[in-house]
Backbone as CSV, one residue per row, in Angstrom:
resi,resn,N_x,N_y,N_z,CA_x,CA_y,CA_z,C_x,C_y,C_z
1,MET,-11.412,27.702,-32.050,-10.837,26.898,-32.778,-11.852,27.137,-34.285
2,ALA,-11.206,27.908,-35.384,-12.123,27.838,-36.754,-11.596,26.869,-37.415
3,TYR,-12.368,25.713,-38.689,-11.818,25.854,-39.529,-12.617,25.861,-40.520
4,GLU,-11.440,26.742,-41.915,-12.800,27.309,-42.770,-14.226,28.141,-42.389
5,ASP,-14.054,28.579,-41.315,-14.753,29.928,-41.319,-15.928,29.107,-40.596
6,VAL,-15.754,28.069,-39.662,-16.433,26.782,-39.275,-16.025,26.886,-38.392
7,THR,-17.015,27.581,-36.714,-16.401,27.186,-35.322,-17.431,26.466,-34.493
8,PRO,-16.897,25.288,-34.159,-17.786,24.551,-33.439,-18.090,24.655,-32.113
9,ARG,-19.806,24.545,-31.950,-21.054,24.729,-30.874,-21.288,24.217,-29.894
10,ILE,-19.998,23.284,-30.058,-19.557,23.432,-28.802,-17.696,22.446,-28.489
11,SER,-17.783,21.980,-27.479,-15.560,21.407,-27.345,-16.025,20.440,-28.218
12,VAL,-14.504,20.463,-28.877,-14.126,19.364,-30.160,-13.912,18.436,-29.650
13,ASP,-13.214,18.296,-27.898,-13.642,17.313,-27.738,-14.236,15.924,-27.345
14,VAL,-15.322,16.792,-26.833,-16.497,16.568,-26.471,-17.694,16.101,-27.800
15,LEU,-16.811,16.479,-28.992,-18.047,16.411,-30.353,-16.869,14.940,-30.734
16,ALA,-15.496,14.960,-30.720,-14.515,13.510,-31.216,-15.415,12.169,-30.471
17,ARG,-15.372,12.212,-29.071,-15.966,11.466,-28.409,-17.333,11.030,-28.288
18,ALA,-17.938,11.451,-28.317,-19.388,11.585,-28.719,-19.671,10.602,-29.976
19,TRP,-18.861,11.034,-31.527,-18.863,10.503,-32.848,-18.431,9.578,-32.662
20,VAL,-17.242,8.650,-32.077,-16.584,7.511,-31.800,-17.432,6.743,-30.736
21,GLY,-17.884,7.382,-30.085,-18.454,6.290,-29.434,-19.885,5.899,-29.552
22,GLU,-20.224,6.430,-30.317,-21.664,6.453,-31.154,-20.925,5.528,-32.302
23,GLN,-20.182,5.581,-32.732,-19.522,4.531,-34.313,-19.533,3.711,-33.816
24,LEU,-18.774,3.049,-32.824,-17.927,2.147,-32.041,-19.283,1.355,-31.524
25,ALA,-20.591,2.265,-31.128,-21.921,1.289,-30.465,-22.746,0.637,-31.798
26,VAL,-22.632,1.410,-32.334,-23.305,1.076,-33.376,-23.097,-0.550,-34.362
27,LEU,-21.641,-0.041,-34.550,-20.443,-1.269,-35.513,-20.661,-2.368,-33.648
28,SER,-20.490,-2.273,-32.625,-20.513,-3.499,-32.050,-22.279,-4.011,-32.059
29,TRP,-22.694,-3.873,-31.858,-24.289,-3.497,-32.054,-24.763,-4.404,-33.555
30,TRP,-24.665,-3.918,-34.360,-24.274,-4.771,-35.697,-23.739,-5.795,-35.540
31,LEU,-22.102,-5.520,-35.454,-21.753,-7.518,-35.133,-22.595,-8.374,-34.263
32,GLU,-22.754,-7.539,-32.930,-23.190,-9.020,-32.132,-24.889,-9.768,-32.536
33,SER,-25.348,-8.680,-32.929,-26.889,-9.269,-33.797,-26.247,-10.218,-34.766
34,LYS,-27.622,-11.577,-35.024,-27.792,-12.710,-34.760,-28.798,-13.186,-35.420
35,PRO,-29.459,-13.005,-36.498,-28.745,-12.381,-37.875,-28.698,-10.950,-37.571
36,ARG,-27.567,-10.207,-39.015,-27.621,-9.000,-39.117,-28.686,-8.218,-39.503
37,PRO,-28.783,-7.024,-38.912,-29.872,-6.572,-38.821,-30.531,-5.748,-40.035
38,MET,-29.157,-5.554,-40.610,-29.373,-4.727,-42.074,-27.707,-4.986,-42.806
39,GLU,-27.582,-4.947,-43.773,-26.866,-4.980,-45.025,-25.069,-3.802,-44.110
40,ALA,-24.563,-4.514,-44.400,-23.331,-3.467,-44.018,-22.945,-1.809,-44.613
41,GLU,-23.542,-1.899,-45.750,-23.545,-1.014,-46.923,-24.963,-0.096,-45.741
42,GLU,-25.924,-0.800,-45.584,-27.339,-0.230,-45.110,-26.795,0.917,-43.869
43,ALA,-26.244,0.325,-42.842,-25.704,0.016,-41.765,-24.795,1.813,-41.437
44,THR,-24.139,0.840,-43.001,-22.916,2.933,-42.980,-23.255,4.188,-43.892
45,ARG,-24.511,3.509,-44.686,-25.054,4.658,-45.210,-25.465,5.424,-44.068
46,MET,-26.716,5.169,-43.046,-27.123,5.673,-41.707,-25.817,6.667,-41.106
47,LEU,-25.024,5.315,-41.154,-24.259,6.781,-40.357,-23.266,7.812,-40.769
48,LEU,-23.548,7.813,-41.608,-22.709,8.766,-42.664,-24.181,9.670,-42.716
49,ASP,-25.189,9.297,-43.342,-26.048,10.151,-42.657,-26.548,10.967,-41.454
50,LEU,-26.462,10.253,-40.573,-26.265,10.683,-39.214,-25.248,11.606,-38.782
51,SER,-23.904,11.513,-39.228,-22.628,12.069,-39.317,-23.458,13.355,-40.280
52,LEU,-23.484,13.516,-40.734,-23.890,14.616,-41.419,-25.207,15.324,-41.440
53,ARG,-25.663,15.149,-41.010,-27.204,15.333,-41.077,-27.747,15.711,-39.742
54,GLY,-27.382,15.037,-38.444,-27.513,14.955,-37.452,-28.625,14.367,-36.924
55,ARG,-28.408,13.949,-35.171,-30.024,13.630,-34.855,-30.863,14.547,-35.430
56,TYR,-31.419,15.596,-35.076,-32.779,16.305,-35.085,-33.484,16.199,-36.685
57,TRP,-32.304,15.610,-37.567,-32.588,15.008,-38.923,-33.128,13.824,-38.852
58,ALA,-32.036,12.878,-37.832,-31.911,11.145,-38.012,-33.504,10.893,-37.518
59,ASN,-34.169,12.101,-36.471,-35.272,11.645,-35.901,-36.861,12.046,-36.548
60,GLY,-36.499,13.400,-37.550,-37.671,13.061,-38.611,-38.191,14.163,-38.383
61,PHE,-37.457,15.537,-38.028,-37.610,16.741,-37.580,-37.200,17.464,-39.295
62,GLU,-37.983,19.020,-39.232,-37.184,19.334,-41.183,-36.421,20.695,-39.756
63,GLY,-35.743,21.015,-40.948,-35.129,22.398,-40.479,-34.085,22.088,-39.584
64,GLU,-33.903,23.483,-39.458,-32.575,23.385,-37.981,-33.946,23.769,-36.574
65,PRO,-32.976,23.444,-35.932,-33.695,22.601,-34.453,-33.595,23.982,-33.615
66,PRO,-34.679,24.252,-33.200,-34.813,25.468,-32.449,-34.593,25.732,-31.503
67,ALA,-34.249,27.471,-31.565,-32.415,28.064,-30.547,-33.304,27.470,-28.924
68,GLN,-31.799,27.126,-28.273,-32.230,27.164,-26.995,-31.925,28.662,-26.425
69,GLN,-33.534,28.551,-25.218,-33.844,29.923,-24.521,-32.735,29.534,-22.945
C-alpha cells in the first residue's frame, strides 16, 4: 500500500499497533505518576517529536539510521 508516493517499510498493522501502544504507555505512565513528571504540553511535544522524527533521532543520533545488512 502506498500513500502519496510513500511505501511503509513495515506492516501497517504492526506500525499502527506500535504507535498506539507507545502513546498509551506514555499516557498511562504520566497519569499514574505523582507528582506529574512534566507538564502535559511537554509530554505531548515529546510524543509528537517521537512520532515525527522516530526513535533513532530521539536517542540522540543524527542523520539516517545505518542500513541493515
